[in-house]
N, C-alpha and C positions, 0 to 999 in steps of 0.2 A: 561484480556485480555491485549494482546500487539496490539500497532498502529505501522507499519514501512513504514517507506518512500523510498525504492530503488531506487538509481540513478544510471544515464549513459544509456547503450546500452540492449538491450533484455537479452544477457547472464548475464553479471551482475544483471540486475534486478532477473531473472530465481534463481540465484547462492541464492539473499540474503534470497530470498521469503523462498525456500525450505529450506535455514539453519536454520532457524525460525520456520517455518514448522514441522521440524526434530525435535530439539528443542523440541517442546511443545508436539511431540510424547511421548519422550525420558520420560519427566519430568513426565508427569501424571498428572496436576494441572485440581482441577476441571473447571477453566475458561481457558479452551487452545484454543480462539478463538483467531484469527490472523486478524485485519486489515490491510490493505494492501491501502495504497495512492501510486496510482497510475500516475505519472505525464508524459503529453504527453509531447512529445520532439522530435526534430530532429531526436537525436538515435533511437528512439523511438517510433516513430509515432502513435501506436495505440491502442486501448484498450486489455487489457489480457485476456476478454470474446471474443474478436473480435477474436482472433486467439484459444484457448484452452478453454477445457473443464472445468466449478465450481468446484473449489476444497473444499469437508468437510469442516469446520471449517474456512475458509478463506472468509472475504467480501473486496470487491474491490472498491477502489472509485477514480473511474478516472476524472479526472481535465486537465484543461492546463493552464498554467501562462504565459503569454506574457508581456517581457518585463517587470519584475516585480524583483526589489535589491532583495537583502538579507532580508531585515526586512521584505519586503514586503510582501515575502513567509511564514514566520513565520507565520507573523496575522493571512496568509490565514490559513495554514496549522491548528492552533487553534482554528480558528475557523471553520473550515471542521472536525475537531475531536468532538466539541462542539454539534455541529448540527449531526455528526452521534450518539453522545451518548444519545442525549436527544429523537431521534427516537424512541428506546427499548425501 
């Protein structure tokens, strides 16, 4: 499983997501699941699934972090990943 956190606007996020998706398809690993931490921001305020259909082998976790410093964000993301892994 790969966990990514694309940043900035919608086009940049899509570029990162589909680059990893293509990489996983080409490598044909057994565990080719992708988890996308979708940070809602002023550049891209919606959730992926608000606008697009679900994609096989990709799980989206939408979060909004307000007024968080860099270290707070890293800790939050680590906790979010831990929560996701424990939910399986």
